[in-house]
Structures are given as structure tokens and as C-alpha cells.
DRENROLO-497753 format. One record per residue (C-alpha): residue number from 0; x, y, z. Coordinates in steps of 0.02 Angstrom, whole numbers, plus 50000, padded with zeros to 5 digits. Layout:
BEGIN
{atom NUM; {X; Y; Z}}
...
This chain:
BEGIN
{atom 0; {49579; 49931; 50794}}
{atom 1; {49607; 49781; 50885}}
{atom 2; {49672; 49717; 50730}}
{atom 3; {49803; 49861; 50703}}
{atom 4; {49840; 49848; 50902}}
{atom 5; {49886; 49681; 50898}}
{atom 6; {50006; 49684; 50746}}
{atom 7; {50096; 49812; 50836}}
{atom 8; {50120; 49715; 50978}}
{atom 9; {50173; 49561; 50859}}
{atom 10; {50329; 49650; 50842}}
{atom 11; {50346; 49673; 51040}}
{atom 12; {50415; 49592; 51194}}
{atom 13; {50243; 49472; 51195}}
{atom 14; {50243; 49417; 51007}}
{atom 15; {50171; 49238; 51030}}
{atom 16; {50030; 49319; 51153}}
{atom 17; {49983; 49411; 51005}}
{atom 18; {49993; 49304; 50872}}
{atom 19; {49868; 49208; 50989}}
{atom 20; {49768; 49344; 50999}}
{atom 21; {49767; 49389; 50806}}
{atom 22; {49719; 49194; 50755}}
{atom 23; {49567; 49208; 50832}}
{atom 24; {49529; 49390; 50776}}
{atom 25; {49551; 49351; 50594}}
{atom 26; {49421; 49179; 50635}}
{atom 27; {49308; 49300; 50714}}
{atom 28; {49299; 49426; 50595}}
{atom 29; {49292; 49286; 50434}}
{atom 30; {49156; 49220; 50515}}
{atom 31; {49048; 49393; 50537}}
{atom 32; {49099; 49421; 50347}}
{atom 33; {49214; 49573; 50403}}
{atom 34; {49344; 49570; 50262}}
{atom 35; {49422; 49739; 50325}}
{atom 36; {49470; 49660; 50501}}
{atom 37; {49517; 49483; 50450}}
{atom 38; {49624; 49559; 50307}}
{atom 39; {49740; 49644; 50424}}
{atom 40; {49750; 49504; 50568}}
{atom 41; {49792; 49416; 50423}}
{atom 42; {49948; 49564; 50382}}
{atom 43; {49972; 49562; 50575}}
{atom 44; {50005; 49372; 50558}}
{atom 45; {50136; 49411; 50422}}
{atom 46; {50211; 49547; 50508}}
{atom 47; {50244; 49407; 50640}}
{atom 48; {50325; 49264; 50544}}
{atom 49; {50423; 49426; 50462}}
{atom 50; {50502; 49482; 50629}}
{atom 51; {50551; 49293; 50696}}
{atom 52; {50617; 49265; 50524}}
{atom 53; {50516; 49129; 50497}}
{atom 54; {50542; 49155; 50296}}
{atom 55; {50455; 48998; 50230}}
{atom 56; {50285; 49060; 50321}}
{atom 57; {50310; 49228; 50295}}
{atom 58; {50323; 49181; 50097}}
{atom 59; {50163; 49090; 50109}}
{atom 60; {50064; 49205; 50211}}
{atom 61; {50107; 49367; 50106}}
{atom 62; {50067; 49272; 49955}}
{atom 63; {49905; 49244; 50022}}
{atom 64; {49876; 49416; 50083}}
{atom 65; {49919; 49469; 49912}}
{atom 66; {49783; 49382; 49844}}
{atom 67; {49647; 49428; 49985}}
{atom 68; {49694; 49600; 49930}}
{atom 69; {49664; 49588; 49772}}
{atom 70; {49494; 49499; 49791}}
{atom 71; {49427; 49627; 49909}}
{atom 72; {49475; 49786; 49797}}
{atom 73; {49523; 49890; 49909}}
{atom 74; {49692; 49997; 49844}}
{atom 75; {49737; 50032; 50039}}
{atom 76; {49722; 49856; 50074}}
{atom 77; {49826; 49818; 49920}}
{atom 78; {49948; 49938; 49968}}
{atom 79; {49975; 49847; 50109}}
{atom 80; {50000; 49682; 50047}}
{atom 81; {50128; 49739; 49915}}
{atom 82; {50224; 49834; 50046}}
{atom 83; {50237; 49677; 50156}}
{atom 84; {50295; 49573; 50028}}
{atom 85; {50434; 49694; 49983}}
{atom 86; {50497; 49666; 50160}}
{atom 87; {50497; 49493; 50143}}
{atom 88; {50579; 49523; 49952}}
{atom 89; {50712; 49621; 50059}}
{atom 90; {50733; 49457; 50171}}
{atom 91; {50789; 49355; 50009}}
{atom 92; {50889; 49504; 49944}}
{atom 93; {50797; 49516; 49801}}
{atom 94; {50807; 49697; 49745}}
{atom 95; {50714; 49730; 49584}}
{atom 96; {50554; 49648; 49665}}
{atom 97; {50560; 49744; 49833}}
{atom 98; {50570; 49912; 49734}}
{atom 99; {50439; 49856; 49613}}
{atom 100; {50310; 49803; 49748}}
{atom 101; {50350; 49950; 49870}}
{atom 102; {50351; 50069; 49715}}
{atom 103; {50167; 50027; 49676}}
{atom 104; {50109; 50012; 49862}}
{atom 105; {50170; 50199; 49882}}
{atom 106; {50075; 50250; 49721}}
{atom 107; {49912; 50125; 49770}}
{atom 108; {49896; 50244; 49949}}
{atom 109; {49919; 50420; 49863}}
{atom 110; {49715; 50425; 49857}}
{atom 111; {49666; 50541; 49997}}
{atom 112; {49488; 50471; 49995}}
{atom 113; {49564; 50300; 50081}}
{atom 114; {49565; 50268; 50255}}
{atom 115; {49702; 50358; 50322}}
{atom 116; {49758; 50233; 50451}}
{atom 117; {49784; 50109; 50318}}
{atom 118; {49874; 50219; 50191}}
{atom 119; {49978; 50268; 50368}}
{atom 120; {50019; 50083; 50390}}
{atom 121; {50055; 50038; 50208}}
{atom 122; {50178; 50217; 50212}}
{atom 123; {50276; 50131; 50352}}
{atom 124; {50303; 49949; 50295}}
{atom 125; {50370; 50026; 50136}}
{atom 126; {50502; 50137; 50249}}
{atom 127; {50534; 49975; 50320}}
{atom 128; {50567; 49896; 50161}}
{atom 129; {50673; 50033; 50093}}
{atom 130; {50765; 50051; 50243}}
{atom 131; {50843; 49883; 50212}}
{atom 132; {50929; 49961; 50049}}
{atom 133; {50989; 50119; 50166}}
{atom 134; {50895; 50222; 50058}}
{atom 135; {50872; 50338; 50212}}
{atom 136; {50799; 50503; 50125}}
{atom 137; {50646; 50401; 50044}}
{atom 138; {50605; 50323; 50213}}
{atom 139; {50629; 50491; 50294}}
{atom 140; {50497; 50557; 50160}}
{atom 141; {50382; 50438; 50177}}
{atom 142; {50378; 50439; 50376}}
{atom 143; {50337; 50629; 50360}}
{atom 144; {50179; 50575; 50243}}
{atom 145; {50140; 50447; 50372}}
{atom 146; {50162; 50578; 50504}}
{atom 147; {50040; 50709; 50415}}
{atom 148; {49911; 50574; 50392}}
{atom 149; {49910; 50550; 50600}}
{atom 150; {49790; 50673; 50650}}
{atom 151; {49670; 50583; 50502}}
{atom 152; {49694; 50431; 50591}}
{atom 153; {49547; 50359; 50691}}
{atom 154; {49688; 50322; 50827}}
{atom 155; {49850; 50357; 50798}}
{atom 156; {49912; 50172; 50790}}
{atom 157; {50066; 50197; 50684}}
{atom 158; {50147; 50371; 50754}}
{atom 159; {50238; 50273; 50899}}
{atom 160; {50324; 50175; 50774}}
{atom 161; {50352; 50309; 50674}}
{atom 162; {50443; 50414; 50794}}
{atom 163; {50550; 50257; 50842}}
{atom 164; {50606; 50223; 50690}}
{atom 165; {50629; 50395; 50652}}
{atom 166; {50784; 50397; 50790}}
{atom 167; {50846; 50237; 50726}}
{atom 168; {50853; 50295; 50558}}
{atom 169; {50975; 50447; 50590}}
{atom 170; {51077; 50337; 50693}}
{atom 171; {51103; 50214; 50540}}
{atom 172; {51130; 50345; 50432}}
{atom 173; {51266; 50412; 50555}}
{atom 174; {51367; 50235; 50562}}
{atom 175; {51353; 50250; 50384}}
{atom 176; {51442; 50412; 50374}}
{atom 177; {51593; 50371; 50503}}
{atom 178; {51618; 50227; 50386}}
{atom 179; {51645; 50345; 50219}}
{atom 180; {51742; 50459; 50319}}
{atom 181; {51619; 50606; 50306}}
{atom 182; {51625; 50634; 50488}}
{atom 183; {51547; 50822; 50505}}
{atom 184; {51378; 50743; 50409}}
{atom 185; {51391; 50610; 50540}}
{atom 186; {51400; 50714; 50682}}
{atom 187; {51253; 50807; 50594}}
{atom 188; {51152; 50650; 50604}}
{atom 189; {51191; 50637; 50762}}
{atom 190; {51116; 50784; 50820}}
{atom 191; {50950; 50754; 50721}}
{atom 192; {50961; 50577; 50802}}
{atom 193; {50960; 50653; 50978}}
{atom 194; {50810; 50782; 50939}}
{atom 195; {50712; 50620; 50865}}
{atom 196; {50754; 50521; 51018}}
{atom 197; {50702; 50665; 51146}}
{atom 198; {50519; 50643; 51057}}
{atom 199; {50528; 50478; 51066}}
{atom 200; {50570; 50470; 51240}}
{atom 201; {50424; 50586; 51268}}
{atom 202; {50284; 50483; 51167}}
{atom 203; {50179; 50356; 51254}}
{atom 204; {50271; 50195; 51157}}
{atom 205; {50163; 50069; 51168}}
{atom 206; {50304; 49909; 51182}}
{atom 207; {50427; 49878; 51302}}
{atom 208; {50553; 49847; 51177}}
{atom 209; {50522; 50019; 51100}}
{atom 210; {50548; 50112; 51265}}
{atom 211; {50693; 50006; 51310}}
{atom 212; {50796; 50064; 51146}}
{atom 213; {50744; 50227; 51127}}
{atom 214; {50798; 50238; 51307}}
{atom 215; {50966; 50156; 51269}}
{atom 216; {50993; 50297; 51114}}
{atom 217; {50938; 50428; 51234}}
{atom 218; {51100; 50404; 51328}}
{atom 219; {51212; 50320; 51177}}
{atom 220; {51200; 50484; 51071}}
{atom 221; {51261; 50634; 51200}}
{atom 222; {51409; 50491; 51242}}
{atom 223; {51455; 50481; 51069}}
{atom 224; {51441; 50672; 51029}}
{atom 225; {51547; 50721; 51191}}
{atom 226; {51673; 50596; 51135}}
{atom 227; {51680; 50694; 50959}}
{atom 228; {51704; 50862; 51041}}
{atom 229; {51521; 50899; 51001}}
{atom 230; {51457; 51009; 51146}}
{atom 231; {51307; 50909; 51248}}
{atom 232; {51226; 51015; 51372}}
{atom 233; {51209; 50901; 51547}}
{atom 234; {51321; 50775; 51484}}
{atom 235; {51388; 50648; 51604}}
{atom 236; {51570; 50607; 51640}}
{atom 237; {51643; 50470; 51532}}
{atom 238; {51659; 50319; 51672}}
{atom 239; {51464; 50377; 51717}}
{atom 240; {51415; 50364; 51552}}
{atom 241; {51493; 50198; 51511}}
{atom 242; {51403; 50120; 51691}}
{atom 243; {51233; 50175; 51641}}
{atom 244; {51251; 50117; 51437}}
{atom 245; {51327; 49965; 51513}}
{atom 246; {51161; 49941; 51616}}
{atom 247; {51052; 49970; 51462}}
{atom 248; {51169; 49832; 51352}}
{atom 249; {51112; 49717; 51508}}
{atom 250; {50920; 49747; 51471}}
{atom 251; {50946; 49722; 51286}}
{atom 252; {51058; 49574; 51290}}
{atom 253; {50896; 49503; 51409}}
{atom 254; {50768; 49548; 51267}}
{atom 255; {50869; 49482; 51120}}
{atom 256; {50878; 49629; 51042}}
{atom 257; {50963; 49634; 50887}}
{atom 258; {50947; 49806; 50808}}
{atom 259; {50990; 49930; 50936}}
{atom 260; {51124; 49832; 51040}}
{atom 261; {51245; 49801; 50898}}
{atom 262; {51244; 49984; 50855}}
{atom 263; {51280; 50034; 51044}}
{atom 264; {51428; 49922; 51062}}
{atom 265; {51485; 49978; 50907}}
{atom 266; {51471; 50161; 50942}}
{atom 267; {51538; 50157; 51127}}
{atom 268; {51682; 50063; 51044}}
{atom 269; {51713; 50206; 50907}}
{atom 270; {51688; 50347; 51055}}
{atom 271; {51827; 50268; 51169}}
{atom 272; {51938; 50266; 51023}}
{atom 273; {51918; 50453; 50995}}
{atom 274; {51937; 50465; 51185}}
{atom 275; {52130; 50395; 51164}}
{atom 276; {52065; 50222; 51255}}
{atom 277; {52085; 50115; 51125}}
{atom 278; {52128; 49949; 51252}}
{atom 279; {51956; 49977; 51323}}
{atom 280; {51889; 49994; 51149}}
{atom 281; {51971; 49842; 51100}}
{atom 282; {51912; 49748; 51260}}
{atom 283; {51723; 49796; 51216}}
{atom 284; {51738; 49729; 51050}}
{atom 285; {51595; 49620; 50983}}
{atom 286; {51572; 49552; 50807}}
{atom 287; {51426; 49625; 50678}}
{atom 288; {51251; 49527; 50678}}
{atom 289; {51220; 49453; 50510}}
{atom 290; {51042; 49425; 50543}}
{atom 291; {50970; 49628; 50591}}
{atom 292; {50878; 49696; 50475}}
{atom 293; {50981; 49851; 50508}}
{atom 294; {51132; 49858; 50372}}
{atom 295; {51217; 49970; 50509}}
{atom 296; {51218; 49853; 50626}}
{atom 297; {51275; 49720; 50497}}
{atom 298; {51435; 49846; 50436}}
{atom 299; {51473; 49954; 50582}}
{atom 300; {51517; 49859; 50697}}
{atom 301; {51653; 49778; 50581}}
{atom 302; {51694; 49942; 50520}}
{atom 303; {51750; 49980; 50713}}
{atom 304; {51811; 49811; 50755}}
{atom 305; {51954; 49863; 50596}}
{atom 306; {51991; 50038; 50653}}
{atom 307; {52033; 49986; 50840}}
{atom 308; {52140; 49843; 50801}}
{atom 309; {52220; 49948; 50662}}
{atom 310; {52262; 50068; 50811}}
{atom 311; {52341; 49938; 50902}}
{atom 312; {52440; 49884; 50739}}
{atom 313; {52501; 50042; 50721}}
{atom 314; {52575; 50065; 50917}}
{atom 315; {52668; 49899; 50894}}
{atom 316; {52736; 49887; 50730}}
{atom 317; {52753; 49957; 50550}}
{atom 318; {52574; 50042; 50468}}
{atom 319; {52600; 50013; 50282}}
{atom 320; {52488; 49839; 50278}}
{atom 321; {52371; 49945; 50411}}
{atom 322; {52344; 50084; 50300}}
{atom 323; {52336; 49972; 50135}}
{atom 324; {52185; 49887; 50225}}
{atom 325; {52111; 50068; 50279}}
{atom 326; {52110; 50133; 50119}}
{atom 327; {52048; 49978; 50042}}
{atom 328; {51903; 50006; 50155}}
{atom 329; {51876; 50184; 50132}}
{atom 330; {51866; 50120; 49945}}
{atom 331; {51729; 50001; 49975}}
{atom 332; {51641; 50118; 50080}}
{atom 333; {51626; 50239; 49941}}
{atom 334; {51577; 50114; 49802}}
{atom 335; {51443; 50045; 49916}}
{atom 336; {51376; 50247; 49952}}
{atom 337; {51395; 50270; 49759}}
{atom 338; {51286; 50123; 49728}}
{atom 339; {51159; 50161; 49861}}
{atom 340; {51129; 50334; 49790}}
{atom 341; {51095; 50240; 49630}}
{atom 342; {50973; 50113; 49699}}
{atom 343; {50888; 50262; 49792}}
{atom 344; {50880; 50363; 49602}}
{atom 345; {50796; 50181; 49538}}
{atom 346; {50684; 50190; 49678}}
{atom 347; {50617; 50356; 49644}}
{atom 348; {50611; 50317; 49467}}
{atom 349; {50508; 50174; 49509}}
{atom 350; {50379; 50271; 49611}}
{atom 351; {50381; 50412; 49473}}
{atom 352; {50343; 50268; 49338}}
{atom 353; {50207; 50201; 49454}}
{atom 354; {50133; 50366; 49479}}
{atom 355; {50132; 50398; 49281}}
{atom 356; {50043; 50245; 49273}}
{atom 357; {49926; 50268; 49370}}
{atom 358; {49885; 50444; 49294}}
{atom 359; {49865; 50361; 49139}}
{atom 360; {49756; 50222; 49201}}
{atom 361; {49635; 50354; 49272}}
{atom 362; {49645; 50456; 49106}}
{atom 363; {49613; 50307; 48984}}
{atom 364; {49461; 50259; 49122}}
{atom 365; {49382; 50441; 49116}}
{atom 366; {49402; 50421; 48935}}
{atom 367; {49295; 50275; 48928}}
{atom 368; {49178; 50331; 49076}}
{atom 369; {49028; 50430; 49060}}
{atom 370; {49068; 50566; 49195}}
{atom 371; {48877; 50586; 49261}}
{atom 372; {48835; 50395; 49299}}
{atom 373; {49008; 50312; 49303}}
{atom 374; {48943; 50190; 49175}}
{atom 375; {49034; 50140; 49025}}
{atom 376; {49024; 50288; 48892}}
{atom 377; {48947; 50285; 48681}}
{atom 378; {49149; 50263; 48641}}
{atom 379; {49122; 50081; 48729}}
{atom 380; {48970; 50061; 48657}}
{atom 381; {49048; 50119; 48464}}
{atom 382; {49187; 49987; 48499}}
{atom 383; {49076; 49855; 48531}}
{atom 384; {48966; 49904; 48368}}
{atom 385; {49115; 49890; 48272}}
{atom 386; {49193; 49724; 48343}}
{atom 387; {49211; 49581; 48246}}
{atom 388; {49265; 49433; 48371}}
{atom 389; {49377; 49288; 48319}}
{atom 390; {49255; 49171; 48388}}
{atom 391; {49062; 49157; 48374}}
{atom 392; {48986; 49236; 48524}}
{atom 393; {48796; 49259; 48567}}
{atom 394; {48743; 49419; 48603}}
{atom 395; {48604; 49518; 48676}}
{atom 396; {48569; 49691; 48686}}
{atom 397; {48446; 49793; 48788}}
{atom 398; {48421; 49965; 48742}}
{atom 399; {48333; 50091; 48876}}
{atom 400; {48261; 50240; 48849}}
{atom 401; {48162; 50354; 48983}}
{atom 402; {48009; 50387; 48955}}
{atom 403; {47963; 50586; 48935}}
{atom 404; {48110; 50630; 49008}}
{atom 405; {48093; 50807; 48954}}
{atom 406; {47955; 50846; 49064}}
{atom 407; {48058; 50778; 49218}}
{atom 408; {48206; 50914; 49167}}
{atom 409; {48041; 51053; 49130}}
{atom 410; {47948; 51028; 49282}}
{atom 411; {48106; 50982; 49414}}
{atom 412; {48252; 51051; 49351}}
{atom 413; {48403; 50984; 49263}}
{atom 414; {48485; 50950; 49445}}
{atom 415; {48338; 50828; 49491}}
{atom 416; {48355; 50771; 49306}}
{atom 417; {48534; 50728; 49321}}
{atom 418; {48496; 50642; 49499}}
{atom 419; {48370; 50530; 49413}}
{atom 420; {48484; 50471; 49295}}
{atom 421; {48629; 50413; 49432}}
{atom 422; {48490; 50334; 49512}}
{atom 423; {48436; 50236; 49347}}
{atom 424; {48617; 50213; 49323}}
{atom 425; {48629; 50117; 49487}}
{atom 426; {48483; 50022; 49449}}
{atom 427; {48570; 49956; 49292}}
{atom 428; {48724; 49921; 49340}}
{atom 429; {48636; 49819; 49497}}
{atom 430; {48553; 49725; 49356}}
{atom 431; {48723; 49651; 49263}}
{atom 432; {48818; 49500; 49273}}
{atom 433; {49030; 49514; 49270}}
{atom 434; {49056; 49516; 49089}}
{atom 435; {48902; 49605; 49035}}
{atom 436; {48912; 49782; 48992}}
{atom 437; {48811; 49928; 49077}}
{atom 438; {48803; 50092; 48967}}
{atom 439; {48744; 50276; 48933}}
{atom 440; {48733; 50289; 48757}}
{atom 441; {48706; 50500; 48794}}
{atom 442; {48553; 50595; 48858}}
{atom 443; {48415; 50486; 48939}}
{atom 444; {48473; 50332; 48829}}
{atom 445; {48567; 50160; 48907}}
{atom 446; {48619; 49988; 48856}}
{atom 447; {48653; 49830; 48918}}
{atom 448; {48750; 49717; 48810}}
{atom 449; {48750; 49528; 48865}}
{atom 450; {48868; 49412; 48829}}
{atom 451; {48812; 49218; 48820}}
{atom 452; {48952; 49093; 48902}}
{atom 453; {48852; 48943; 48798}}
{atom 454; {48879; 48888; 48649}}
{atom 455; {48770; 48987; 48509}}
{atom 456; {48751; 48845; 48406}}
{atom 457; {48683; 48746; 48514}}
{atom 458; {48483; 48712; 48527}}
{atom 459; {48384; 48823; 48573}}
{atom 460; {48516; 48936; 48624}}
{atom 461; {48462; 49105; 48568}}
{atom 462; {48293; 49076; 48636}}
{atom 463; {48357; 49027; 48805}}
{atom 464; {48478; 49205; 48774}}
{atom 465; {48317; 49285; 48715}}
{atom 466; {48217; 49231; 48879}}
{atom 467; {48367; 49299; 48983}}
{atom 468; {48354; 49462; 48909}}
{atom 469; {48180; 49493; 48917}}
{atom 470; {48177; 49430; 49098}}
{atom 471; {48323; 49561; 49137}}
{atom 472; {48214; 49707; 49045}}
{atom 473; {48065; 49654; 49168}}
{atom 474; {48179; 49665; 49332}}
{atom 475; {48232; 49843; 49260}}
{atom 476; {48071; 49923; 49246}}
{atom 477; {48007; 49836; 49408}}
{atom 478; {48167; 49900; 49492}}
{atom 479; {48144; 50068; 49426}}
{atom 480; {47974; 50082; 49458}}
{atom 481; {48013; 50022; 49630}}
{atom 482; {48138; 50178; 49671}}
{atom 483; {48080; 50296; 49778}}
{atom 484; {48054; 50439; 49675}}
{atom 485; {47965; 50551; 49788}}
{atom 486; {48113; 50579; 49910}}
{atom 487; {48221; 50650; 49773}}
{atom 488; {48069; 50774; 49722}}
{atom 489; {47885; 50773; 49748}}
{atom 490; {47780; 50709; 49607}}
{atom 491; {47927; 50636; 49531}}
{atom 492; {47905; 50488; 49428}}
{atom 493; {48034; 50404; 49302}}
{atom 494; {47989; 50235; 49187}}
{atom 495; {48073; 50154; 49041}}
{atom 496; {48060; 50063; 48884}}
{atom 497; {48176; 49931; 48844}}
{atom 498; {48190; 49855; 48659}}
{atom 499; {48277; 49667; 48657}}
{atom 500; {48351; 49592; 48511}}
{atom 501; {48490; 49435; 48507}}
{atom 502; {48620; 49381; 48388}}
{atom 503; {48783; 49296; 48354}}
{atom 504; {48918; 49400; 48331}}
{atom 505; {49085; 49317; 48249}}
{atom 506; {49191; 49322; 48098}}
{atom 507; {49057; 49231; 48007}}
{atom 508; {48936; 49358; 48044}}
{atom 509; {48980; 49522; 47987}}
{atom 510; {48864; 49678; 48014}}
{atom 511; {48791; 49553; 48158}}
{atom 512; {48804; 49695; 48267}}
{atom 513; {48723; 49816; 48153}}
{atom 514; {48578; 49715; 48141}}
{atom 515; {48559; 49680; 48332}}
{atom 516; {48567; 49877; 48366}}
{atom 517; {48431; 49919; 48212}}
{atom 518; {48327; 49751; 48292}}
{atom 519; {48323; 49815; 48475}}
{atom 520; {48292; 50001; 48428}}
{atom 521; {48126; 49934; 48328}}
{atom 522; {48088; 49831; 48475}}
{atom 523; {48119; 49994; 48587}}
{atom 524; {47997; 50090; 48495}}
{atom 525; {47867; 49973; 48486}}
{atom 526; {47889; 49942; 48679}}
{atom 527; {47873; 50138; 48691}}
{atom 528; {47725; 50145; 48573}}
{atom 529; {47643; 49995; 48676}}
{atom 530; {47645; 50074; 48837}}
{atom 531; {47592; 50241; 48787}}
{atom 532; {47426; 50169; 48708}}
{atom 533; {47398; 50084; 48888}}
{atom 534; {47424; 50252; 48958}}
{atom 535; {47285; 50314; 48833}}
{atom 536; {47174; 50165; 48862}}
{atom 537; {47206; 50198; 49065}}
{atom 538; {47179; 50374; 49058}}
């Protein structure tokens, strides 16, 4: 929770204080072995670099973040890392990389079993990435999903950001429609922006920057709507409204705002033009802000400037050139809108493709997994049995069988029997290394395939591998015996018989897998007979 709080603060009015706290928190979390908290602190440092437009630092941090997320292996953290990488791709105008990373991140956090706050964070960051491409419809959908997750979050950390960003989204969407000449649709979006702003004003916003942006929008939207002839309850007079907006402007200038301030200036100029106060509009003209993350802040001020100057030119001379430039501007705006719609379709297609790939991966995994235990299944074993490696590979096979397991089912029932199989499977899985295979062959039969990393032609190579396999078999037997079976069912006891075989697989060893399997099978029954004889002598 502390990491998430500082991640939000890194975007606020005191980012350097937040950065120092994030560095301290990350160091402490790393010392304590808290991977999740350490990752989120590193994510906060990445957000700080992105917001401060420290591009080389952000690129380096996000590359490390993706690597850490892969190492931890948690889908939600991978989603956050990829979403942040998508935002950095936007900074370097790499739309293809943005769509690929954001699409993958959205699908990674589809899983309802993941922590709600992590999922919410990934969705909000993905929305920020898509917003740089003006994909407002998709951004709005992601905000809906993030809002739906809010009740399940440990704390509503993301909800203030969603509330503010949704208001700014509507405002930016409206400005794009004005550029396109779709004024009715633009005014509808402004009304929705007003609703979103009122919700944001009522919210408990943690950062002064967000609060000041929202308060400015709360006075800006009614002023623009009134200037366009839209009914607004309690709207102030023009001069009074301008005085209030000028005060907001001074505040936003003071805090270095580059998102809302350009839109405020441009929308005030547009409203004055609609009110027939072109001279005042011209006096207030200011250039666009090229380094703003808001596409509206980059383009809409330029559009308003052109409209105001065109209106002035029309009053003093011929309009042919002015009209030609206006028509050209409209063509460019429509081409931009058409391209935006194409990118939106591409973004949706990328998400759909990623979702299909994820579903296919799940299906493929399920085909190769035993549903009861989660171990690899007989199909995987059969593939190994038929495989002929290109290079020689020393291999050991452990065949495992539960002794008298039918008695377990008969005495305790199949539910207890299934739980016993799951417990044995966990023991088996806990005794394999990366690269080895743990399998359930069916019923009460299991197997472990050990691939030796050493040269099979080395002196004593197979003998060393056999010793390793037999030590693994002893450890498995001991671990199963040590399991507290009484907690599952009174009187329950489970024992294993294990057969061990070693050999060399390779293109010059045709049939080697079959020989290893038959040898392990004989060894298994020898072990079972020996255990039965010991039990009889004990009895």
C-alpha cells in the first residue's frame, strides 16, 4: 500500500520527495525479500521518470522492470511492466510497440484470480498509453473495467486517478470533435465532461495538482457550453467567469501544468470567438504545448489560433486564402480522425489476438497437464518415449507407484484418495529441478525424468547419474512417509515403491527410451516385492 501511495505521489506536486521515499522503500523491500513491494517501488521510480520526461532514464528503468516482472512470474506485475513500457513507446512515437505491449498487458490482467489493485493499476497505465494515440473509446472502456475492480481493491488507490483522467478524457475528446467540425457531438462530450468533473470535484483527491486541474475544469466547461448556447444551470456572467478562469490560469502556471492549461487557454479563446469577442480572443492566443502528453493540448490551441486569426483576416480583407486554409485544415482533421479510427481498430484487433493466443496457450497447457494434480500427463511421457534427441543425453527415469492404493480408496473413499494423489504430486514436484519432468502417468502411477547436464561419455557419468536418481528416490520415499496423512483422514497411510533406470538417449541410441522404461518397470516391481517381503517379516 505504501508503494502504491508513493507511485501516485510521484505524479503529484512534490515528485522529488516521492522519488526519495520510493528509493528507500525499494531498498528495504529488497532486503526483506518482498519482491512485490520492491517491484512496485521500482514501478513508481519509472513513473517519476516518465512524468519528468527523463526519456533515457525511463527507458532504462522500464527495461529492468520488465526483466524483474518476468523473473517474479506474476501475470499482474508483467502487465504493469508492459503497460509502462507501452507509455515509454508513446514518448518515442513507436505506435507498433505501444499497441503490442498494451494489448498484451490488457490480456495478462484478464484473470480474476489476480490481485485487484495490481489489475487496476495495469489497466489505468494501459489507458494512459492508448490515450496518447487518442483512442478515447478504448480508454473509456479500460476506465470502466478499472472502476469495476475498485470495490475489490485493498484500498481505492487507483480510483482518484480514474475519476480525474475520465474528466480530462471527455474534454480532450470534445476538442478533437470541434476540430473536425462536429460541434453537436463535441457539445455532447462537453456535457459528459461536466458530469465527470463534478464527480471528480466530489472525490477525495490525494494530490493538489489533480485537484487544481479539476477545479479549473469545473469552471471552464460551463463557460464554454454557455458560449455555445447550451443551457447551463447557475452559469456566471461572461466577465465574472473570465475573472475566475484567469485566476485558475495563474494557479496552473504556478504549478507548471502542461495538460489542462493549454486546453483552458484554447477553449476560452474559442468561447470568446463564439461570443463575438474576437479581439479579446486574439489577445489571449497562446501557442500549443508540444511536450504535453495530451494530444488535444498539442493540436487544439493551434486550431483555435487559426480560427481566431482567420476571423480577424476576414474582417479586413479578401477571404479566398482564409477559406482555402480552413478547407485544408478540415481535410487534415478528417484524415487524422480516419487514421485514429484505423489505429483504434488495430488496437482492438491486437487485444483480440492476444486473448486468442492466451486462450490457446491455456488449452495447449491443459492438454498436457493432468487435471487432478497439475503435473505433466501421459501424453508428455509418450512424447518423451518416442523422442530421439539430436545429441546424446544421459537420462534417468523414476517410475513411482503407490502401494496398495486401492485399499485407500476402499477404506477412505475416492475424495480422500484424490487428495492423497494431490499430496503425493506436490511431493514429487518439489523434488525435481528445472529441466526435469514430473508426471502423473495415470491412476496411482507417477514418473520423474532426470536429464543429466554432463557429458554421457565421461568416465563414471552414468554411475553418477544413477546415484543421483537413487538418492532422489530415497528422498521422495522419506518425504511421503513424513507427510501428515492423519490430517487428511484418521488411519490413512501412503507408501511408495520406486523403480530407477538410467541410459543414454540420442540418434545413435534407437530404442533407448523403451529400454530405460522397461528397466525402470522391472526395478519398480523388484522394489515392491522387496517392500512386501519386509512387511511380511515385520508382521
